[in-house]
C-alpha positions as CSV (number, residue, x, y, z in Angstrom):
1,M,97.4,100.5,98.0
2,D,97.6,101.5,101.7
3,L,98.8,104.9,102.8
4,K,102.3,103.7,103.8
5,K,102.9,102.4,100.3
6,F,101.6,105.6,98.9
7,Y,104.0,107.8,100.9
8,Y,106.9,105.4,100.1
9,L,106.3,105.6,96.4
10,Y,105.6,109.3,96.5
11,M,108.8,110.1,98.3
12,K,111.0,107.6,96.5
13,A,109.9,108.9,93.1
14,R,111.2,112.3,94.2
15,D,114.5,110.8,95.4
16,E,114.0,111.6,99.1
17,E,116.4,110.2,101.7
18,K,115.7,107.0,103.4
19,E,115.4,108.6,106.9
20,A,112.9,111.1,105.7
21,I,110.8,108.3,104.1
22,L,110.9,106.2,107.3
23,K,109.6,109.2,109.3
24,E,107.0,110.6,106.9
25,A,105.6,107.2,105.9
26,N,105.8,105.9,109.5
27,L,107.7,102.8,108.3
28,T,109.8,100.3,110.2
29,E,113.2,99.2,108.7
30,E,111.5,95.8,107.9
31,E,108.7,97.5,106.0
32,Y,111.1,99.7,104.1
33,G,113.1,96.7,103.1
34,A,110.0,94.9,102.0
35,F,108.8,97.8,99.9
36,E,112.2,98.1,98.3
37,Y,111.7,94.7,96.7
38,E,107.9,94.6,96.4
39,L,107.4,98.0,94.8
40,K,110.5,98.3,92.6
41,D,108.7,97.8,89.3
42,E,105.9,100.1,90.2
43,L,108.4,102.8,91.3
44,K,110.3,102.4,88.0
45,L,107.0,103.0,86.1
46,I,106.1,106.0,88.2
47,K,109.5,107.6,87.7
48,A,109.3,107.0,83.9
49,E,105.7,108.4,83.7
50,R,106.7,111.5,85.8
51,T,108.8,112.7,82.9
52,A,105.6,113.7,81.2
53,I,104.4,115.9,84.0
54,P,105.7,119.3,82.8
55,D,103.5,119.1,79.7
56,I,100.6,117.0,80.7
57,G,98.2,119.8,81.4
58,A,99.0,121.6,78.2
59,D,98.9,118.3,76.2
60,F,95.5,117.4,77.6
61,V,94.0,120.8,76.5
62,R,95.7,120.6,73.1
63,L,94.8,117.0,72.3
64,S,91.2,117.3,73.5
65,R,90.6,120.0,70.9
66,Y,88.1,119.2,68.2
67,M,91.0,119.2,65.7
68,Y,92.2,115.9,67.1
69,E,88.9,114.2,67.8
70,S,88.1,110.7,66.5
71,V,84.6,109.3,65.8
72,P,82.9,108.7,69.2
73,D,81.2,105.4,69.9
74,Q,77.7,106.9,69.6
75,Q,78.3,107.7,66.0
76,K,79.6,104.1,65.4
77,D,76.2,102.8,66.6
78,I,77.8,101.1,69.6
79,F,75.2,100.4,72.3
80,R,74.7,103.2,74.7
81,P,75.9,103.1,78.3
82,E,73.5,103.1,81.3
83,A,72.5,106.5,82.6
84,V,72.6,105.1,86.1
85,K,74.9,102.4,87.4
86,A,73.0,101.5,90.6
87,L,74.5,99.5,93.4
88,P,72.3,96.5,94.1
89,G,70.7,96.1,97.5
90,E,67.8,97.0,99.7
91,I,66.6,100.6,99.2
92,I,66.3,102.8,102.2
93,P,63.7,105.3,101.1
94,L,64.2,109.0,101.7
95,P,61.4,111.6,102.1
96,A,59.7,112.1,98.8
97,I,60.7,115.3,96.9
98,H,57.1,116.5,96.6
99,I,56.5,116.5,100.3
100,I,59.7,118.0,101.7
101,T,59.6,121.6,103.0
102,K,60.9,124.2,100.6
103,P,63.4,126.6,102.1
104,D,62.5,130.2,102.4
105,M,65.9,131.6,101.7
106,T,66.3,133.6,98.4
107,L,68.9,132.7,95.8
108,W,70.4,136.1,96.4
109,Q,70.9,135.4,100.1
110,A,72.3,131.9,99.5
111,I,74.9,133.3,97.0
112,D,75.7,136.3,99.2
113,Q,76.4,134.3,102.4
114,R,78.0,131.2,100.9
115,R,81.4,130.4,102.4
116,S,83.5,127.3,102.6
117,L,82.8,125.8,106.1
118,R,85.1,123.2,107.8
119,K,83.7,123.2,111.3
120,Y,80.2,122.1,112.1
121,A,77.8,122.0,115.0
122,E,77.2,118.6,116.7
123,T,73.6,118.8,115.6
124,G,72.9,116.5,112.7
125,I,70.6,117.0,109.7
126,S,67.2,115.4,109.1
127,Q,66.3,112.9,106.4
128,E,64.2,115.6,104.8
129,E,67.2,117.9,104.6
130,L,69.3,115.2,103.1
131,S,66.5,114.6,100.6
132,F,66.6,118.2,99.6
133,L,70.4,118.2,99.2
134,L,70.2,115.2,96.9
135,W,67.4,116.8,95.0
136,A,69.6,119.8,94.4
137,T,72.6,117.8,93.2
138,Q,71.9,114.4,91.6
139,W,68.3,113.4,91.9
140,V,66.8,112.3,88.6
141,R,63.8,114.3,87.7
142,D,63.1,112.7,84.3
143,F,64.4,109.3,83.0
144,R,64.2,108.2,79.4
145,S,65.5,105.0,77.9
146,N,65.5,103.4,74.5
147,E,67.9,101.4,72.3
148,K,69.6,104.5,71.0
149,M,69.9,106.6,74.2
150,E,69.4,106.5,77.9
151,V,69.2,109.9,79.7
152,A,68.6,110.8,83.3
153,F,67.9,114.6,83.6
154,R,68.9,116.2,86.9
155,N,68.9,119.6,88.5
156,V,72.4,120.5,87.5
157,P,73.8,121.1,84.0
158,S,75.8,118.4,82.2
159,A,77.2,118.2,78.7
160,G,74.7,116.5,76.6
161,A,72.7,115.6,79.7
162,R,75.2,112.7,80.2
163,H,75.5,113.2,83.9
164,P,78.5,110.9,84.4
165,F,78.4,110.7,88.2
166,E,77.3,108.3,90.9
167,T,76.9,109.6,94.5
168,Y,78.1,107.9,97.7
169,L,77.6,109.4,101.1
170,L,79.5,109.0,104.3
171,I,76.7,109.4,106.8
172,N,78.0,110.5,110.2
173,N,75.0,112.3,111.7
174,V,71.7,112.0,109.9
175,E,68.5,111.5,111.9
176,G,67.3,107.9,111.7
177,I,70.1,106.6,109.5
178,K,72.9,104.5,110.9
179,P,76.4,105.8,110.4
180,G,78.1,104.2,107.4
181,L,78.9,104.5,103.7
182,Y,75.9,104.6,101.4
183,Y,75.1,104.7,97.7
184,Y,72.4,107.1,96.5
185,H,70.0,105.7,94.0
186,P,68.9,108.8,92.0
187,I,65.9,107.3,90.4
188,K,64.4,105.5,93.3
189,H,65.5,108.4,95.6
190,G,66.8,106.1,98.4
191,L,70.0,104.8,99.9
192,V,71.7,101.5,99.6
193,C,74.1,100.6,102.4
194,Y,77.6,99.9,101.0
195,K,79.4,99.6,104.3
196,E,77.8,100.0,107.7
197,G,79.4,101.2,110.9
198,A,81.2,104.3,112.2
199,E,84.6,102.7,111.5
200,V,84.3,103.3,107.8
201,A,84.7,107.0,108.6
202,Q,88.3,106.2,109.5
203,D,88.9,104.9,106.0
204,V,87.5,108.2,104.6
205,L,89.6,110.2,107.0
206,V,92.7,108.4,105.8
207,G,91.6,108.7,102.2
208,T,91.4,112.5,102.6
209,F,94.8,112.9,104.2
210,E,93.3,113.3,107.7
211,Q,91.0,116.2,106.8
212,E,88.9,116.0,109.9
213,M,85.8,117.8,108.5
214,T,85.1,114.6,106.5
215,V,84.3,112.7,109.7
216,K,83.0,115.7,111.8
217,S,80.4,116.5,109.2
218,A,76.8,115.4,109.2
219,V,77.4,113.9,105.8
220,T,80.3,113.8,103.4
221,F,79.4,113.5,99.7
222,I,81.7,111.4,97.4
223,W,81.1,111.7,93.7
224,V,82.3,108.9,91.4
225,A,82.9,109.7,87.7
226,I,81.9,107.1,85.0
227,P,83.8,108.6,82.1
228,Y,82.4,106.3,79.3
229,R,78.9,107.7,80.0
230,A,80.2,110.9,78.5
231,S,83.0,109.8,76.2
232,W,80.5,107.4,74.4
233,R,79.1,110.7,73.0
234,Y,82.0,113.1,73.1
235,G,85.2,111.0,72.8
236,Q,88.3,112.3,74.7
237,R,86.8,115.8,74.9
238,A,84.4,114.3,77.5
239,Y,87.2,114.4,80.1
240,R,87.1,118.2,80.0
241,Y,83.4,118.0,80.7
242,L,83.8,115.7,83.7
243,Y,85.4,118.4,85.8
244,I,83.1,121.2,84.5
245,D,80.1,119.0,85.5
246,A,81.6,118.3,88.9
247,G,81.8,122.1,89.5
248,H,78.1,122.4,88.7
249,V,77.2,119.8,91.3
250,G,79.5,121.4,93.9
251,Q,78.0,124.8,93.6
252,N,74.4,123.5,93.8
253,L,75.4,121.7,97.0
254,H,76.9,124.8,98.5
255,L,73.7,126.9,97.7
256,A,71.4,124.2,98.9
257,A,73.4,123.9,102.1
258,E,73.0,127.6,102.8
259,A,69.3,127.3,102.3
260,I,68.9,124.9,105.3
261,G,71.3,126.5,107.7
262,C,74.3,124.3,106.8
263,G,77.7,125.0,105.4
264,A,79.8,122.9,103.1
265,V,83.4,122.7,101.8
266,M,84.5,121.1,98.6
267,I,87.4,118.6,98.7
268,G,89.8,118.0,95.8
269,A,92.7,116.9,97.9
270,F,92.2,113.2,98.5
271,Y,94.3,110.0,98.2
272,D,93.0,108.7,94.9
273,E,94.2,105.1,95.2
274,G,92.7,104.8,98.7
275,M,89.3,106.4,98.0
276,D,88.9,104.3,94.8
277,A,89.9,101.1,96.6
278,L,87.4,101.9,99.4
279,L,84.6,102.0,96.8
280,G,85.8,99.1,94.8
281,L,86.7,101.2,91.7
282,D,89.3,100.5,89.1
283,S,90.5,104.1,88.8
284,K,89.9,104.1,85.0
285,D,86.4,103.2,84.2
286,A,85.2,104.6,87.5
287,F,87.0,106.9,90.0
288,V,86.4,109.4,92.7
289,I,86.4,112.8,91.2
290,Y,85.2,115.2,93.9
291,M,84.1,115.3,97.5
292,A,82.3,117.6,99.9
293,A,81.8,117.8,103.7
294,L,78.6,119.3,105.0
295,G,77.0,120.1,108.4
296,K,75.0,122.5,110.5
297,K,76.6,125.9,111.1
298,L,78.0,126.6,114.5
299,I,75.9,129.2,116.4
300,D,78.0,132.1,117.8
């Protein structure tokens, strides 16, 4: 779904006037007419589903209580999911964790001076700094696999050590790495190019409703949730844990950023359909859950 279709459906579902939709969605009369026919069934479904909105949050909390749980797949002896769903391709190695320089900043200082930062210096970051940021967020420090369980321990907490995320990076300004969209392999500690070229940044810009820090950053982190990795063990309650776990990752990124003279801002406002389509996700078994832009601090 492109952004024009999104705005058309968004506004039509709220019974906005035609003139307002033409202006906001930047549609021609011809496009509007085509959407009226092409998207009528989808619009009908959205309007029907919107009737559940007033209670959806409360229903989610209530129905994910233990009182309502069913037997999860792990207890049914259903084969365990993979702890890492790696993107195939040539690995671009990053500086090894054991050789990168450890920051001198104390945890006290990092917490004390952490702020959300949306404007960055033109200076990029080094591969060693990127390596450190990935170490702090999603690097696998211990991997264990057998027929019953596969676990990838990382430097952030996660319910049952399920770690239901994969990491993609929009690299705009990292020394020695071409701009583009990359997958981070957390076991091999390297990058796999998903889509090369600076033009992919425009897709991310559109996918974040034109939030310019996503393309002005040195790197923008995109975390993809794989819910079955957690629900295999915890059933529907796992969906609570997805968002808790995402918060752990975001805070580690913030503190790691401070330690290397960078600033970051977490991004929850993004165009779900667009970001999922960009990464080839089905929005059910895998979807973008959280993002963050990061870059060097401006010097006053």
